[in-house]
TORMARDO-589680 format. One line per 10 residues: number of its first residue (from 1); for each residue x, y, z of C-alpha. Coordinates in nm, 4 decimals, padded with zeros to 6 digits. Example, Ala and Ser with C-alpha at 12.3 -4.5 7.8 and 13.67 -1.06 7.14 Angstrom:
1 = 01.2300:-00.4500:00.7800  01.3670:-00.1060:00.7140
//
This chain:
1 = -01.2338:01.6819:01.6039  -01.1790:02.0453:01.6768  -01.4676:02.2952:01.7055  -01.3792:02.6679:01.7430  -01.6532:02.8985:01.9031  -01.6434:03.2776:01.9561  -01.7901:03.4304:02.2719  -01.8414:03.7774:02.3551  -01.7422:03.9251:02.6885  -01.8694:04.2682:02.7722
11 = -01.8378:04.5376:03.0385  -02.0934:04.8253:03.0365  -01.9751:05.1340:03.2089  -02.1245:05.4796:03.3173  -01.9608:05.8035:03.3735  -02.0979:06.1292:03.4413  -02.0049:06.4029:03.1920  -01.9963:06.7728:03.3154  -02.1489:07.0450:03.1133  -02.5088:07.2075:03.0290
21 = -02.7666:06.9604:02.9506  -03.0394:07.1870:02.8157  -02.9699:07.1806:02.4487  -03.1503:06.9456:02.1825  -02.8693:06.6807:02.0662  -02.8161:06.4259:01.7987  -02.5997:06.0881:01.7682  -02.2596:06.1473:01.6245  -01.9519:05.9134:01.5710  -01.6648:06.1476:01.5598
31 = -01.4393:06.2219:01.8590  -01.3315:06.5530:01.6975  -01.6854:06.6996:01.7040  -01.8352:06.8344:02.0549  -02.1102:06.6502:02.2402  -02.4387:06.8227:02.1776  -02.5927:06.9685:02.5101  -02.8874:06.7325:02.5099  -02.7134:06.4241:02.4181  -02.5247:06.1153:02.6049
41 = -02.2028:05.9614:02.4955  -02.1859:05.5953:02.4062  -01.8119:05.4612:02.3424  -01.7519:05.1153:02.1918  -01.4237:04.9296:02.1945  -01.3748:04.5801:02.0721  -01.0645:04.3247:02.0846  -00.9077:04.1940:01.9009  -01.0746:04.3673:01.6012  -01.3086:04.6198:01.4889
51 = -01.6712:04.5060:01.4153  -01.9764:04.6631:01.2555  -02.2343:04.8478:01.4966  -02.5925:04.9222:01.4484  -02.7873:05.1544:01.6761  -03.1668:05.1322:01.6607  -03.1426:04.9261:01.3430  -02.8994:05.1644:01.1632  -02.5448:05.0975:01.0583  -02.3459:05.3661:01.2371
61 = -01.9791:05.2615:01.1861  -01.7083:05.0320:01.3301  -01.6187:04.9791:01.6868  -01.2800:05.1072:01.8195  -00.9828:04.8882:01.9103  -00.6913:05.0709:02.0711  -00.9428:05.3758:02.1064  -01.3141:05.3359:02.1710  -01.5503:05.4827:01.9019  -01.7522:05.7505:02.0250
71 = -02.1479:05.8084:01.9271  -02.3420:06.0955:02.0638  -02.7063:05.9696:02.1243  -03.0231:06.1343:02.2273  -03.1609:06.0729:02.5882  -03.3585:05.7417:02.5843  -03.3276:05.3745:02.5372  -03.1354:05.2445:02.2240  -03.0780:04.8971:02.0738  -02.7176:04.8340:02.0256
81 = -02.6419:04.5692:01.7830  -02.2726:04.4509:01.7320  -02.1971:04.1654:01.4777  -01.8663:03.9747:01.5622  -01.7046:03.6859:01.3835  -01.8723:03.3750:01.2284  -02.2050:03.5480:01.2716  -02.1792:03.5858:01.6426  -02.3974:03.8770:01.7709  -02.3966:04.0850:02.0702
91 = -02.7208:04.2848:02.1145  -02.8570:04.5002:02.4139  -03.0989:04.7691:02.4949  -02.9009:05.0754:02.6680  -03.0276:05.3573:02.8318  -02.8640:05.6909:02.7257  -02.9106:05.9701:02.9806  -02.8111:06.3267:02.8863  -02.4826:06.4196:03.0090  -02.3784:06.0715:03.0838
101 = -02.1290:05.8426:02.9166  -02.1925:05.4750:02.8614  -01.8963:05.2471:02.7797  -01.9411:04.9146:02.5854  -01.6232:04.6916:02.5822  -01.6380:04.3668:02.4185  -01.3698:04.0914:02.3989  -01.4029:03.8140:02.1533  -01.2814:03.4816:02.2984  -01.1804:03.1990:02.0738
111 = -01.2607:02.8610:02.2587  -01.1457:02.5246:02.1022  -01.3378:02.2253:02.1893  -01.2551:01.8726:02.1040  -01.5296:01.6329:02.0328  -01.4603:01.2648:01.9540  -01.5446:01.1458:01.6177  -01.8676:00.9658:01.6300  -01.7183:00.6721:01.4292  -01.3986:00.4655:01.4630
121 = -01.3835:00.1736:01.2201  -01.1561:-00.1225:01.2085  -01.1480:-00.3767:00.9060  -01.1673:-00.7464:00.9200  -01.0510:-01.0000:00.6679  -00.9031:-01.3555:00.6593  -00.5216:-01.3697:00.6695  -00.5301:-01.6206:00.3710  -00.7514:-01.7787:00.1405  -00.7259:-02.0191:-00.1615
131 = -00.6934:-01.8847:-00.5125  -01.0448:-01.8691:-00.6715  -01.2103:-01.8210:-00.3226  -01.4020:-01.5088:-00.2437  -01.2766:-01.2786:00.0284  -01.5130:-01.1035:00.2386  -01.3845:-00.7794:00.4041  -01.6113:-00.5935:00.6653  -01.5790:-00.2556:00.8378  -01.6711:-00.2566:01.2043
141 = -01.7692:00.0681:01.3757  -01.6229:00.0989:01.7402  -01.8104:00.4139:01.7923  -02.1693:00.5400:01.7653  -02.2392:00.7176:01.4462  -02.5689:00.9387:01.4145  -02.4836:01.0402:01.0605  -02.4669:00.8785:00.7290  -02.1494:00.7167:00.6435  -01.9916:00.6791:00.3006
151 = -01.7793:00.3737:00.2318  -01.5051:00.4116:-00.0688  -01.3285:00.0659:-00.0989  -01.0288:-00.0149:-00.3173  -00.8233:-00.3265:-00.3495  -00.4583:-00.3886:-00.4695  -00.5338:-00.7137:-00.6390  -00.8453:-00.8916:-00.7637  -01.1855:-00.7237:-00.8236  -01.4795:-00.6017:-00.6078
161 = -01.7668:-00.8089:-00.7204  -02.0211:-00.6965:-00.4672  -02.0649:-00.4575:-00.1840  -01.9033:-00.1210:-00.3036  -02.0463:00.1613:-00.1035  -02.1564:-00.0564:00.1811  -01.9689:-00.2021:00.5135  -01.9021:-00.5236:00.3509  -01.7496:-00.6034:00.0281  -01.6638:-00.9412:-00.1692
171 = -01.3424:-00.9721:-00.3501  -01.2611:-01.2414:-00.6382  -00.9170:-01.3883:-00.6583  -00.9582:-01.6063:-00.9548  -00.6422:-01.6354:-01.1598  -00.3997:-01.5011:-00.8858  -00.0523:-01.6492:-00.8040  00.0417:-01.8236:-00.4887  00.1909:-01.5491:-00.2489  -00.0069:-01.2417:-00.4085
181 = -00.1590:-01.0276:-00.1724  -00.5031:-00.8563:-00.1781  -00.4839:-00.5310:00.0204  -00.8491:-00.3994:00.0929  -00.8275:-00.0141:00.1768  -01.1385:00.1922:00.3050  -01.1835:00.5529:00.3078  -01.4604:00.6498:00.5546  -01.6210:00.9827:00.5510  -01.9666:01.1438:00.6199
191 = -02.1878:01.4183:00.5244  -02.1475:01.6262:00.8497  -01.7995:01.5976:00.9790  -01.6399:01.5844:00.6406  -01.2547:01.5278:00.6387  -01.2340:01.5970:01.0340  -01.3237:01.2464:01.0853  -01.1960:01.0747:00.7635  -01.0385:00.7323:00.8196  -00.8436:00.5525:00.5757
201 = -00.7477:00.2170:00.6811  -00.6493:-00.1326:00.5140  -00.6274:-00.4981:00.5747  -00.4230:-00.7477:00.3588  -00.4971:-01.1181:00.2741  -00.2380:-01.3579:00.1178  -00.3623:-01.5893:-00.1584  -00.2611:-01.9541:-00.1465  -00.2669:-02.1234:-00.4609  -00.2509:-02.5032:-00.4360
211 = 00.0013:-02.6481:-00.6903  -00.1264:-02.9879:-00.8004  00.1926:-03.1593:-00.9726  00.1177:-03.3312:-01.3030  00.0599:-03.7120:-01.2612  00.3850:-03.8870:-01.2975  00.4401:-04.0394:-01.6295  00.4163:-04.4140:-01.6250  00.7376:-04.6030:-01.6826  00.8119:-04.9109:-01.8722
221 = 00.9386:-05.2253:-01.6481  01.1355:-05.5027:-01.7429  00.9301:-05.8328:-01.7022  01.2170:-06.0865:-01.7674  01.5557:-06.1261:-01.9297  01.7244:-06.4488:-02.0106  01.9364:-06.6305:-02.2503  01.7843:-06.8346:-02.5408  01.8016:-07.2112:-02.4817  01.5567:-07.4281:-02.6345
231 = 01.2087:-07.3450:-02.7989  01.0082:-07.5040:-02.4958  01.2193:-07.3155:-02.2344  01.2011:-06.9784:-02.4148  00.7998:-07.0272:-02.4524  00.7722:-07.0909:-02.0859  00.9329:-06.7684:-02.0145  00.7431:-06.5950:-02.2524  00.4120:-06.7040:-02.0737  00.4580:-06.4954:-01.7504
241 = 00.5186:-06.1605:-01.9493  00.2279:-06.2437:-02.2018  -00.0252:-06.2928:-01.8999  00.0941:-05.9731:-01.7380  00.0822:-05.7681:-02.0518  -00.2765:-05.9050:-02.1296  -00.4022:-05.8068:-01.7742  -00.2531:-05.4469:-01.8304  -00.5171:-05.2775:-02.0623  -00.3510:-05.1383:-02.3745
251 = -00.0119:-05.1962:-02.2475  00.2539:-05.2797:-02.5103  00.4874:-05.5931:-02.4795  00.8341:-05.5386:-02.6180  01.0612:-05.8129:-02.6963  01.4196:-05.7103:-02.7335  01.6376:-05.9872:-02.8830  02.0254:-05.9268:-02.8459  02.1974:-06.1702:-03.0938  02.4841:-06.3596:-02.9631
261 = 02.8137:-06.4179:-03.1231  02.8671:-06.7917:-03.0437  02.8545:-07.0614:-03.2810  02.4867:-07.1673:-03.1857  02.3770:-06.8017:-03.1884  02.5146:-06.7596:-03.5418  02.3644:-07.0576:-03.6759  02.0355:-07.1825:-03.4892  01.9649:-06.8886:-03.2722  01.9647:-06.5965:-03.4965
271 = 01.7394:-06.2921:-03.4573  01.5429:-06.3833:-03.7711  01.4584:-06.7285:-03.6528  01.3886:-06.6282:-03.2852  01.1662:-06.3380:-03.3662  00.9612:-06.5349:-03.6036  00.9239:-06.8085:-03.3298  00.8379:-06.5601:-03.0849  00.5721:-06.3844:-03.2828  00.4200:-06.7044:-03.3863
281 = 00.3887:-06.8440:-03.0303  00.2603:-06.5014:-02.8632  00.0051:-06.4496:-03.1335  -00.1174:-06.7920:-03.2660  -00.0780:-07.0039:-02.9340  -00.1285:-06.7371:-02.6564  -00.3499:-06.5056:-02.8571  -00.1874:-06.1897:-02.7762  -00.3106:-05.8900:-02.9818  -00.0148:-05.8396:-03.2416
291 = -00.0876:-05.4593:-03.2552  00.0390:-05.4482:-02.8861  00.3428:-05.6526:-02.9532  00.6904:-05.5116:-03.0574  01.0002:-05.7417:-03.1611  01.3194:-05.5404:-03.1676  01.6712:-05.6151:-03.2656  01.9375:-05.5056:-03.0122  02.2963:-05.4772:-03.0331  02.5144:-05.8018:-03.0543
301 = 02.5528:-05.9664:-02.7172  02.8966:-06.1645:-02.6343  02.8211:-06.5258:-02.5948  02.4504:-06.6651:-02.6181  02.1718:-06.4724:-02.7814  01.9626:-06.2983:-02.5009  01.5897:-06.1854:-02.4464  01.4537:-05.8668:-02.2813  01.0893:-05.8603:-02.2317  00.9437:-05.5280:-02.1288
311 = 00.5793:-05.4078:-02.0273  00.5341:-05.0609:-02.1555  00.2033:-04.9064:-01.9980  00.0105:-04.6461:-02.2229  00.1953:-04.3106:-02.2269  00.5096:-04.4485:-02.1139  00.8422:-04.4160:-02.3193  00.9719:-04.7360:-02.4983  01.2035:-04.9290:-02.3061  01.5820:-04.8613:-02.3432
321 = 01.7622:-05.0607:-02.6250  02.1298:-05.1089:-02.6278
//
C-alpha cells in the first residue's frame, strides 16, 4: 500500500537593508512599492507551487515561486502561517527588525511510503466432493488485520446456503453433473484501506457424481430341451423344471412344443395331444399354478417332436420361440 506525505523544508535568512529607519511603516505585498522607512521586509518563496499566506491571522496573499513574494511589516514579532497541500501547515513566529530583510524559503517534499497490507488471505476448499454434499470454503488470513474485514463471496455453480459475509461459506451441490466445477470467489475489502489492499481470489472444487447403473434385467434360462418319447419319459423330464419354477417365486414356466414331421409326430405326438398331457400333469399332478404356466407352439421341427422348457423370472422377456 502506498502512502504519500508532504513535508515542508524551510530556510529563514536575514539580510540588512540600507536606508533610513526613522519613518513609521506598514506591511505591503508589492515589489513595485517602496518599503516604508520604519518597516522590515519579509520575502516568501515556495516550490514547487504558490501557497496561501497568513500573517498575524490575516490572509495577505500567495507565496512566490520563481520570484519571492514581498511583504513590508512593522517592527516586532509576527506569526507567519503558510498552508501547503493536503492540509499541511508551516507556522512560525518571525521577528521583523526595521531596515532588515527576512527570507522564508519553503520546499514541499513528496515522500512515498510503502506499508504492507494488514491482511493476506488464501482460500481453502476440497478438491472434489460427491454430488449432493455440502462444500465448505474458508478464507484464512496470513497477515494481521486490525481493521474490520468485509467478505463478499460468489460461486460459479451451486448456491451459497450459509455464511455469506463471513470468512466461511457452505455451498450446496445437489443436482450437479459429474465433472462440474464449483469456483468460489472471494472479494476481501475493509473500511480503512479500501481498494488499496483489496483481494480477489478463488478456489475450484470438482463435483463427482457416482452413477449407479440400473439393475441388470433378469433373463430367461432354458431348463431342459428334449425329444418327446413316451408319456412317462416326458413327465420325468418335466419334474425337474417344475420343481425349479416352484422354487423361484413368481417365475413363469414356458413349455414350447416344436411339432415334428415324422409319422409318429403327425399321428400320436401332435401339439394338441402333447400340450393337453403336459398341462394335466403339471397342474393336476405336480400342482403347479396354472397362472404361471405358458404352453406355446413353435415351428415345425424336422423329425420327432421336441420340447423346450424355460423358466422366466419376473421382469424378464419371454424366451425366444423359433
